[in-house]
DOVOVEX-870978 format. One line per field, with one value per residue (C-alpha): residue number from 1; residue in three letters; x negated, y negated, z. Coordinates in Angstrom, 2 decimals, padded with zeros to 5 digits. Example, Ala and Ser with C-alpha at 12.3 -4.5 7.8 and 13.67 -1.06 7.14 Angstrom:
2
seq: (1, 2)
type: (ALA, SER)
east: (-012.30, -013.67)
north: (004.50, 001.06)
up: (007.80, 007.14)
***
This chain:
469
seq: (1, 2, 3, 4, 5, 6, 7, 8, 9, 10, 11, 12, 13, 14, 15, 16, 17, 18, 19, 20, 21, 22, 23, 24, 25, 26, 27, 28, 29, 30, 31, 32, 33, 34, 35, 36, 37, 38, 39, 40, 41, 42, 43, 44, 45, 46, 47, 48, 49, 50, 51, 52, 53, 54, 55, 56, 57, 58, 59, 60, 61, 62, 63, 64, 65, 66, 67, 68, 69, 70, 71, 72, 73, 74, 75, 76, 77, 78, 79, 80, 81, 82, 83, 84, 85, 86, 87, 88, 89, 90, 91, 92, 93, 94, 95, 96, 97, 98, 99, 100, 101, 102, 103, 104, 105, 106, 107, 108, 109, 110, 111, 112, 113, 114, 115, 116, 117, 118, 119, 120, 121, 122, 123, 124, 125, 126, 127, 128, 129, 130, 131, 132, 133, 134, 135, 136, 137, 138, 139, 140, 141, 142, 143, 144, 145, 146, 147, 148, 149, 150, 151, 152, 153, 154, 155, 156, 157, 158, 159, 160, 161, 162, 163, 164, 165, 166, 167, 168, 169, 170, 171, 172, 173, 174, 175, 176, 177, 178, 179, 180, 181, 182, 183, 184, 185, 186, 187, 188, 189, 190, 191, 192, 193, 194, 195, 196, 197, 198, 199, 200, 201, 202, 203, 204, 205, 206, 207, 208, 209, 210, 211, 212, 213, 214, 215, 216, 217, 218, 219, 220, 221, 222, 223, 224, 225, 226, 227, 228, 229, 230, 231, 232, 233, 234, 235, 236, 237, 238, 239, 240, 241, 242, 243, 244, 245, 246, 247, 248, 249, 250, 251, 252, 253, 254, 255, 256, 257, 258, 259, 260, 261, 262, 263, 264, 265, 266, 267, 268, 269, 270, 271, 272, 273, 274, 275, 276, 277, 278, 279, 280, 281, 282, 283, 284, 285, 286, 287, 288, 289, 290, 291, 292, 293, 294, 295, 296, 297, 298, 299, 300, 301, 302, 303, 304, 305, 306, 307, 308, 309, 310, 311, 312, 313, 314, 315, 316, 317, 318, 319, 320, 321, 322, 323, 324, 325, 326, 327, 328, 329, 330, 331, 332, 333, 334, 335, 336, 337, 338, 339, 340, 341, 342, 343, 344, 345, 346, 347, 348, 349, 350, 351, 352, 353, 354, 355, 356, 357, 358, 359, 360, 361, 362, 363, 364, 365, 366, 367, 368, 369, 370, 371, 372, 373, 374, 375, 376, 377, 378, 379, 380, 381, 382, 383, 384, 385, 386, 387, 388, 389, 390, 391, 392, 393, 394, 395, 396, 397, 398, 399, 400, 401, 402, 403, 404, 405, 406, 407, 408, 409, 410, 411, 412, 413, 414, 415, 416, 417, 418, 419, 420, 421, 422, 423, 424, 425, 426, 427, 428, 429, 430, 431, 432, 433, 434, 435, 436, 437, 438, 439, 440, 441, 442, 443, 444, 445, 446, 447, 448, 449, 450, 451, 452, 453, 454, 455, 456, 457, 458, 459, 460, 461, 462, 463, 464, 465, 466, 467, 468, 469)
type: (MET, LEU, LEU, GLN, ILE, ALA, LEU, ARG, GLN, LYS, ALA, SER, ALA, LEU, THR, ALA, LEU, ILE, THR, ALA, ALA, ALA, MET, ALA, LEU, SER, PRO, PHE, SER, VAL, ALA, ARG, ALA, GLN, GLU, GLY, ARG, GLY, PRO, PRO, PRO, VAL, LEU, ARG, ASP, THR, GLU, THR, GLU, GLN, LEU, LEU, ARG, GLU, TYR, THR, ARG, PRO, ILE, LEU, ARG, VAL, ALA, GLY, LEU, GLU, LYS, GLN, ASN, ILE, GLN, MET, VAL, ILE, LEU, ASN, ASP, ALA, SER, PHE, ASN, ALA, PHE, VAL, ALA, ASP, GLY, ARG, ARG, ILE, PHE, VAL, ASN, TYR, GLY, ALA, ILE, LEU, GLN, SER, GLU, THR, PRO, ASN, GLN, ILE, ILE, GLY, VAL, LEU, ALA, HIS, GLU, THR, GLY, HIS, LEU, ALA, GLY, GLY, HIS, LEU, SER, LYS, LEU, ARG, GLU, GLN, LEU, SER, ASN, ALA, GLN, THR, GLN, MET, ILE, ILE, ALA, MET, LEU, LEU, GLY, ALA, GLY, ALA, LEU, VAL, ALA, GLY, ALA, SER, ARG, GLY, SER, ASN, SER, PRO, GLY, ASN, ASN, GLY, LEU, ALA, ASN, ALA, GLY, ALA, ALA, ALA, ILE, THR, GLY, PRO, GLN, GLU, MET, ILE, ARG, ARG, SER, LEU, LEU, SER, TYR, GLN, ARG, GLN, GLN, GLU, GLU, ASN, ALA, ASP, ARG, ALA, GLY, VAL, LYS, PHE, LEU, THR, ALA, THR, GLN, GLN, SER, PRO, LYS, GLY, MET, TYR, GLU, THR, PHE, LYS, ARG, PHE, THR, SER, GLU, SER, LEU, PHE, ALA, ALA, ARG, GLY, ALA, ASP, PRO, TYR, LEU, GLN, SER, HIS, PRO, MET, PRO, ALA, GLU, ARG, VAL, ALA, ALA, LEU, GLN, GLU, PHE, ALA, SER, THR, SER, PRO, TYR, TRP, ASP, LYS, LYS, ASP, ASP, PRO, ALA, LEU, GLN, LEU, ARG, HIS, ASP, MET, VAL, ARG, ALA, LYS, ILE, SER, ALA, PHE, MET, GLU, ARG, PRO, GLU, THR, VAL, TYR, ARG, ARG, TYR, PRO, LEU, THR, ASN, ASP, THR, MET, PRO, ALA, ARG, TYR, ALA, ARG, ALA, ILE, SER, THR, TYR, LEU, HIS, GLY, ASP, LEU, ARG, SER, ALA, LEU, ALA, GLN, ILE, ASP, LEU, LEU, ILE, GLN, VAL, GLN, PRO, ASN, ASN, PRO, TYR, PHE, TYR, GLU, VAL, ARG, GLY, GLN, ALA, LEU, LEU, GLU, SER, GLY, LYS, PRO, ALA, ASP, ALA, ILE, ALA, PRO, LEU, ARG, LYS, ALA, VAL, ALA, LEU, SER, ASN, ASN, ALA, PRO, LEU, ILE, GLU, MET, LEU, LEU, GLY, GLN, ALA, LEU, VAL, GLY, THR, ASP, ASN, LYS, THR, TYR, THR, ASP, ASP, ALA, ILE, ARG, ILE, LEU, ARG, ALA, ALA, VAL, VAL, ARG, GLU, PRO, GLU, ALA, PRO, LEU, GLY, TYR, MET, GLN, LEU, ALA, MET, ALA, TYR, GLY, ARG, LYS, GLY, ASP, TYR, ALA, GLU, ALA, ASP, LEU, ALA, SER, ALA, GLN, ALA, ALA, TYR, LEU, ARG, GLY, ASP, ASN, LYS, THR, ALA, ARG, GLU, LEU, ALA, THR, ARG, ALA, LYS, THR, ARG, PHE, ALA, VAL, GLY, THR, PRO, GLY, TRP, VAL, LYS, ALA, ASP, ASP, ILE, VAL, ALA, SER, LYS, PRO, PRO, ARG, ASN)
east: (-038.07, -040.79, -040.45, -037.76, -038.46, -036.42, -036.43, -034.54, -032.76, -032.92, -036.83, -038.98, -039.14, -042.99, -043.33, -040.58, -042.48, -045.42, -043.69, -042.36, -045.81, -047.09, -044.13, -044.63, -048.20, -049.92, -050.32, -048.10, -048.02, -048.41, -047.67, -044.56, -046.10, -049.46, -047.73, -045.40, -042.23, -040.62, -041.15, -043.91, -043.02, -044.85, -043.87, -046.05, -045.38, -047.45, -044.36, -042.82, -045.75, -046.79, -043.54, -043.47, -047.07, -045.61, -043.01, -045.40, -048.29, -046.72, -045.18, -048.49, -050.28, -048.21, -048.49, -052.08, -052.18, -053.38, -056.85, -055.82, -055.09, -051.39, -050.64, -046.99, -045.70, -042.94, -041.71, -039.32, -036.20, -032.93, -031.82, -032.32, -035.21, -038.53, -040.98, -044.42, -046.67, -050.24, -050.42, -051.96, -049.38, -045.75, -043.84, -040.58, -038.00, -036.87, -033.48, -034.03, -035.19, -032.57, -029.51, -031.24, -028.79, -031.37, -034.95, -034.12, -032.29, -035.55, -038.11, -035.72, -036.61, -040.23, -040.38, -039.17, -041.65, -044.20, -042.91, -043.92, -047.61, -047.95, -046.56, -049.01, -045.90, -047.50, -050.66, -048.22, -045.96, -049.16, -049.72, -046.32, -045.94, -049.23, -047.99, -044.75, -046.61, -048.36, -045.30, -043.95, -046.66, -046.26, -042.55, -043.04, -045.46, -043.43, -040.40, -042.25, -043.54, -039.75, -039.10, -041.73, -041.20, -037.63, -038.90, -041.19, -038.31, -036.73, -033.96, -031.36, -033.06, -031.04, -031.49, -033.15, -030.52, -030.74, -034.48, -034.43, -031.69, -033.74, -036.62, -034.64, -033.36, -036.96, -037.82, -034.87, -034.00, -037.61, -037.40, -034.07, -035.23, -038.79, -036.73, -034.40, -037.06, -038.82, -036.03, -035.19, -038.72, -038.40, -035.26, -036.94, -039.52, -036.65, -035.32, -038.84, -039.59, -035.91, -037.39, -040.74, -039.50, -037.16, -040.01, -042.31, -039.44, -038.83, -042.69, -042.56, -039.53, -037.37, -033.98, -033.30, -029.56, -031.12, -032.35, -028.73, -026.79, -028.77, -028.53, -024.52, -023.85, -025.43, -023.57, -020.16, -021.19, -022.34, -019.48, -017.94, -020.88, -021.53, -018.29, -018.62, -022.18, -024.48, -026.43, -029.26, -029.62, -030.51, -033.77, -032.47, -030.29, -026.43, -025.90, -023.38, -025.19, -028.26, -026.72, -024.71, -028.06, -029.95, -027.08, -027.23, -030.97, -031.21, -028.53, -030.33, -032.96, -032.97, -033.61, -030.46, -028.47, -031.70, -031.31, -033.49, -035.56, -033.40, -036.54, -037.60, -033.95, -034.53, -037.71, -036.00, -033.16, -035.67, -037.45, -033.76, -033.01, -036.26, -035.95, -032.32, -033.40, -036.26, -034.66, -030.78, -028.90, -028.09, -024.38, -025.02, -027.24, -025.03, -022.08, -024.37, -025.54, -022.74, -023.19, -021.06, -023.78, -026.15, -028.66, -032.20, -032.30, -029.20, -031.08, -034.29, -032.37, -030.92, -034.07, -036.04, -033.25, -032.98, -036.55, -036.56, -033.76, -035.23, -034.02, -037.47, -036.67, -033.35, -035.41, -038.56, -035.99, -034.51, -037.88, -039.27, -036.08, -037.06, -040.63, -039.27, -037.36, -040.43, -043.46, -045.90, -044.39, -046.78, -044.35, -042.44, -045.39, -046.35, -043.09, -043.55, -046.83, -045.54, -042.79, -044.87, -047.68, -044.94, -043.42, -046.51, -047.86, -051.05, -052.72, -049.47, -049.45, -052.97, -052.11, -049.07, -051.00, -054.21, -051.80, -050.06, -053.44, -054.49, -051.56, -051.44, -055.27, -056.15, -054.07, -055.56, -052.77, -052.02, -055.55, -054.97, -052.22, -054.42, -057.19, -054.88, -053.83, -057.36, -058.19, -055.18, -055.74, -058.73, -060.72, -064.19, -064.99, -062.83, -064.49, -066.99, -064.05, -062.23, -064.55, -065.35, -061.78, -061.35, -064.29, -063.34, -059.42, -060.57, -063.01, -059.80, -057.39, -059.55, -056.35, -054.63, -055.47, -054.65, -057.46, -059.87, -058.00, -058.56, -062.08, -062.83, -061.26, -063.47, -066.46, -066.20, -065.37, -068.73, -070.66, -071.30, -069.91, -071.90, -069.56, -066.75, -066.90, -067.08, -063.93, -061.91, -063.13, -062.01, -058.84, -058.09, -059.26, -056.65, -053.98, -054.65, -056.20, -059.22, -060.33, -060.25, -062.16, -064.80, -065.33, -065.73, -067.85, -070.13, -070.70, -071.23, -074.16, -075.85, -075.78, -076.93, -080.39, -080.52, -080.15, -078.54, -075.05, -073.38, -075.00, -074.30, -070.35, -070.14, -071.58, -069.24, -066.59, -068.00, -068.47, -065.19, -062.70, -058.70, -057.00, -054.69, -051.01)
north: (-051.01, -050.88, -053.98, -052.97, -052.00, -053.93, -052.21, -054.26, -052.47, -055.28, -055.41, -052.66, -050.03, -049.99, -053.86, -053.58, -050.83, -052.89, -055.65, -053.52, -052.20, -055.86, -056.99, -053.78, -053.59, -056.96, -059.25, -062.03, -064.92, -068.52, -069.93, -072.00, -073.79, -074.26, -075.98, -078.25, -076.46, -075.87, -075.40, -073.12, -069.65, -068.73, -069.97, -070.15, -070.59, -069.27, -068.43, -066.08, -064.73, -063.68, -061.96, -060.07, -058.80, -057.49, -055.85, -054.01, -053.16, -050.15, -048.69, -049.10, -047.34, -044.21, -044.21, -044.54, -047.96, -050.06, -050.42, -051.50, -055.12, -054.79, -058.57, -060.04, -062.72, -064.72, -065.66, -068.89, -066.83, -066.97, -063.73, -060.32, -058.52, -057.01, -055.22, -054.15, -054.74, -054.51, -051.89, -054.63, -056.84, -056.42, -059.35, -060.67, -063.08, -065.67, -064.59, -061.20, -062.71, -065.26, -062.79, -060.25, -060.13, -058.12, -057.00, -053.48, -054.42, -056.28, -053.68, -050.89, -052.52, -053.06, -049.38, -048.50, -050.88, -049.22, -045.64, -046.93, -047.93, -044.69, -042.29, -043.87, -044.96, -047.63, -045.83, -042.68, -045.34, -046.68, -042.87, -042.38, -045.45, -044.53, -041.08, -042.66, -045.35, -042.31, -040.33, -043.52, -044.21, -040.59, -040.71, -044.15, -042.77, -039.69, -041.70, -044.46, -041.67, -040.43, -044.04, -044.36, -041.16, -042.65, -045.58, -044.01, -042.58, -045.78, -047.41, -045.86, -042.17, -039.72, -038.78, -041.89, -042.92, -039.33, -039.88, -043.44, -042.52, -039.30, -041.86, -044.19, -041.13, -039.82, -043.28, -043.90, -040.35, -039.88, -043.48, -043.11, -039.77, -041.25, -044.47, -042.09, -040.00, -042.90, -044.47, -040.91, -041.12, -044.44, -042.87, -040.11, -042.62, -044.85, -041.48, -040.80, -043.76, -043.82, -040.49, -042.06, -045.21, -043.18, -041.06, -043.97, -045.80, -042.22, -042.10, -045.55, -044.78, -047.24, -046.72, -046.20, -047.63, -051.34, -049.81, -047.89, -050.84, -052.88, -050.52, -049.92, -053.63, -053.85, -050.91, -052.52, -055.42, -053.70, -051.13, -053.17, -053.97, -050.49, -048.83, -047.23, -047.37, -044.46, -043.18, -041.72, -045.45, -046.91, -047.44, -047.04, -044.19, -044.82, -046.92, -045.04, -041.90, -043.46, -044.47, -041.15, -039.23, -041.97, -041.81, -037.98, -037.73, -040.98, -040.28, -037.26, -039.62, -039.24, -043.23, -044.18, -046.03, -047.57, -051.64, -054.10, -055.57, -059.05, -060.74, -059.79, -060.39, -064.19, -064.50, -063.07, -065.38, -068.55, -067.57, -067.38, -070.93, -072.35, -070.99, -072.25, -075.77, -075.81, -074.37, -075.00, -078.32, -080.23, -079.24, -075.66, -075.59, -077.54, -075.03, -072.41, -074.25, -076.43, -078.67, -076.40, -073.73, -074.78, -071.54, -072.09, -071.03, -073.29, -076.41, -075.39, -075.32, -078.76, -080.45, -079.60, -080.48, -083.85, -084.84, -083.52, -086.00, -089.15, -089.50, -088.87, -090.53, -088.00, -085.03, -085.67, -086.16, -082.52, -081.22, -082.40, -080.75, -077.33, -077.77, -078.16, -075.00, -073.09, -075.10, -072.58, -072.15, -073.36, -073.64, -076.21, -078.40, -077.66, -078.89, -082.13, -082.67, -081.93, -084.56, -087.09, -086.37, -086.24, -089.51, -091.47, -091.09, -088.81, -090.39, -089.50, -085.87, -084.92, -084.10, -081.92, -080.31, -079.59, -078.19, -076.01, -074.62, -073.91, -071.90, -070.22, -068.65, -070.96, -070.12, -071.65, -072.67, -074.90, -075.99, -077.39, -079.40, -080.84, -081.49, -082.86, -085.47, -086.23, -087.17, -089.18, -091.63, -093.12, -093.23, -092.31, -090.90, -088.02, -086.84, -084.34, -083.01, -082.39, -080.45, -078.56, -077.47, -077.26, -075.27, -072.67, -072.51, -071.50, -068.99, -067.25, -068.46, -068.60, -068.81, -072.13, -075.13, -077.19, -076.92, -077.17, -080.41, -081.91, -080.86, -082.59, -085.60, -085.34, -084.71, -087.82, -089.89, -088.72, -089.41, -085.80, -085.53, -082.22, -080.72, -082.84, -081.50, -078.46, -078.56, -080.21, -077.36, -074.61, -076.08, -076.66, -073.09, -071.70, -073.87, -072.02, -075.26, -073.47, -076.41, -078.77, -076.55, -075.81, -079.50, -080.32, -077.43, -078.20, -081.82, -080.04, -078.14, -081.33, -082.41, -079.02, -077.92, -074.85, -071.64, -072.89, -071.61, -074.37, -074.16, -070.76, -071.19, -073.83, -071.60, -068.80, -071.08, -072.40, -068.77, -067.76, -066.54, -067.72, -064.57, -062.61, -062.87)
up: (022.11, 019.78, 016.87, 014.99, 011.26, 008.61, 005.40, 003.15, 000.39, -002.14, -002.00, -003.51, -000.54, -000.87, -000.35, 002.21, 004.10, 004.03, 005.45, 008.18, 009.22, 009.77, 011.71, 014.19, 014.47, 014.17, 016.99, 017.76, 015.52, 016.73, 013.13, 014.02, 016.65, 014.94, 012.08, 014.22, 012.87, 016.22, 020.11, 021.16, 020.84, 024.31, 027.44, 030.35, 033.87, 036.94, 039.24, 036.11, 035.27, 038.95, 039.41, 036.11, 037.12, 040.24, 038.90, 036.39, 038.47, 040.21, 036.90, 035.07, 037.83, 037.79, 033.86, 033.94, 032.33, 035.50, 034.10, 030.70, 031.43, 030.06, 029.80, 030.10, 027.54, 028.01, 024.58, 024.04, 023.09, 024.79, 023.63, 025.50, 024.56, 025.16, 023.33, 022.54, 019.41, 020.16, 022.56, 025.03, 025.83, 026.69, 025.06, 027.44, 026.22, 028.52, 027.98, 029.18, 032.66, 032.91, 032.16, 034.54, 037.59, 039.69, 039.94, 039.17, 035.59, 034.45, 035.99, 034.06, 030.88, 031.47, 032.76, 029.17, 027.71, 029.65, 028.21, 024.62, 025.60, 027.74, 024.87, 022.25, 020.28, 018.62, 017.13, 016.25, 014.41, 012.38, 011.13, 010.10, 008.23, 006.61, 005.81, 004.51, 002.34, 000.57, 000.12, -001.13, -003.72, -005.12, -005.35, -007.49, -009.67, -010.46, -010.99, -012.92, -015.34, -016.15, -016.79, -019.26, -020.88, -021.57, -023.25, -025.18, -027.25, -027.54, -026.80, -028.90, -028.81, -027.56, -023.93, -023.20, -020.70, -019.20, -018.60, -017.76, -014.72, -013.61, -013.22, -011.19, -008.89, -008.50, -007.19, -005.19, -003.83, -002.11, -000.50, 001.13, 002.30, 003.43, 005.00, 007.26, 008.46, 009.82, 011.65, 012.77, 014.15, 015.91, 017.55, 018.86, 020.29, 021.91, 023.86, 024.85, 026.32, 028.06, 029.78, 030.74, 032.07, 034.46, 035.18, 036.19, 038.21, 040.01, 040.62, 042.37, 044.49, 042.49, 041.03, 037.25, 037.63, 036.66, 033.20, 032.74, 033.49, 031.11, 028.43, 029.23, 028.75, 025.38, 024.48, 025.15, 023.25, 020.20, 020.00, 017.48, 015.32, 015.33, 014.51, 011.19, 011.10, 009.76, 013.01, 010.66, 009.52, 013.03, 014.42, 017.82, 018.94, 018.42, 021.75, 023.29, 022.70, 024.18, 027.36, 027.86, 027.82, 029.72, 032.52, 032.51, 033.28, 035.33, 038.01, 039.18, 040.66, 044.50, 044.17, 041.90, 044.86, 046.07, 046.10, 045.64, 048.58, 049.50, 049.57, 045.87, 044.61, 046.26, 044.26, 040.99, 041.65, 042.07, 038.93, 036.99, 038.48, 037.26, 033.73, 033.60, 035.00, 032.07, 029.26, 029.41, 028.92, 032.36, 032.10, 031.54, 034.58, 036.79, 035.43, 036.80, 040.05, 041.16, 043.78, 046.06, 045.82, 048.49, 048.03, 047.60, 043.95, 043.37, 044.90, 043.01, 039.39, 040.20, 041.73, 038.48, 036.31, 037.85, 037.54, 033.64, 032.84, 034.56, 037.97, 039.55, 043.23, 043.56, 042.29, 044.90, 047.66, 046.67, 046.19, 049.96, 051.06, 049.86, 051.32, 054.75, 054.29, 052.87, 053.49, 052.12, 048.59, 046.19, 043.35, 045.04, 045.44, 041.85, 040.68, 042.72, 041.18, 037.55, 038.16, 039.21, 036.33, 033.80, 035.21, 034.50, 038.06, 037.88, 041.05, 043.37, 041.55, 042.78, 046.55, 045.97, 043.12, 045.27, 047.71, 045.18, 044.03, 047.36, 048.40, 044.75, 045.60, 042.79, 039.82, 037.02, 035.25, 038.23, 038.21, 035.05, 036.06, 038.86, 036.32, 034.04, 036.74, 038.00, 034.26, 034.08, 036.75, 034.68, 038.03, 036.73, 040.60, 039.93, 036.80, 038.21, 040.24, 037.14, 035.33, 037.92, 038.22, 034.82, 034.18, 036.86, 035.50, 031.82, 032.65, 034.24, 031.58, 028.30, 025.95, 027.44, 025.12, 027.85, 029.81, 027.08, 026.02, 029.55, 029.68, 026.57, 027.92, 031.08, 029.38, 027.07, 030.47, 031.27, 028.31, 027.35, 023.78, 023.20, 025.67, 024.81, 021.04, 022.08, 024.28, 021.70, 019.20, 021.44, 022.04, 018.23, 017.81, 020.37, 019.04, 015.30, 013.73, 012.73, 009.93, 013.05, 015.24, 012.72, 012.26, 015.61, 016.29, 013.38, 015.24, 018.33, 017.05, 016.26, 019.71, 021.52, 021.55, 019.26, 020.80, 023.89, 025.31, 023.97, 020.74, 020.44, 021.03, 018.88, 016.08, 016.95, 016.34, 012.97, 011.53, 013.16, 010.37, 010.81, 012.08, 009.66, 010.56)
***
């Protein structure tokens, strides 16, 4: 779904429309995390991101978007939702992954979002918003003219109330028509994205049943809330109508009854277990995955939950049993290393994290954990190795502050304060702390020779302007 347009009746329609445009079209804001007012809005995990990339890759290929470098962004939100907002990224709440019982269900949602991207709905929505804004201004000016005419006659003049009322009607009438027109346009986009999603799934020989199952589930949950609602004031089609239409054309797919591959289902269940362990309370985790459940996902969830809540010895024993079953699973070694690192044992974390890096084809987020372990040992013989690994990681993952933070520490330990200041500035910039970033970059410029690559990077940060949220 596109970011929903929220046009509040109590605000002026023009202001509401501008607000809606900002919500729908601006890049995702990380203001909450920057200002320390809550948990980070974006979650990073190599295993989960890799699975989502594999889910979307064939769909993006048939949609003609394979070369557009569409990114998957996981949001720290437990509700079931996914959306596109800037034409370059698909945002998925972790709740959508956790609540999708099969790969096909979340793949269907991703196919729908790809339909928005392939249909150019965001750019078209910009045009609609721009046109509506012009119409809104004209309507308000015409209405204001009537109000001024009424006021010029004096408050007690005959016909004043009539002119004033006419002016108010001239403002509110067109605004309501324009609002309904925009919402109708969005409803049509949603229907088009449904059809495009089914088309992409069929072209990749996947079932559209998961998309139908997901939308049907939300139909039953929203029936009570939607009862009596005006269908022309909904930004998405009325749920029952939308699902009925989806079923009609999706059920004709020759792959309607095709099941997910068991190996893919297991990977999906492992990621859901990991999300549950990291994001839910331990009692909830054990309700989902009781001790009587001896499956790999259940054991994975319990092992992670155990280390997160302080029992490192038991957690390591559980992780080692998982490694015995799947000795080439990089994410088991990653979790083992992370557990040791977060328990204050960075030296012990190095070996499993090196193994995780090797098995994951040098996944940059895991490389950053390894770099953090190397830096955390306070052993200067590891410094050059840490710098090498972290520099490679930030080249392939340039938007992760952790890599630059650890790189700054490694350079500082080596006594290279120019590079340390630059890396600290880059980390601050990525966190959104532009004031600190510019201060550190300014200092870094005094340490580099003018015109060198380090000086140029520092100068770019000094000259940068904060992004507009």
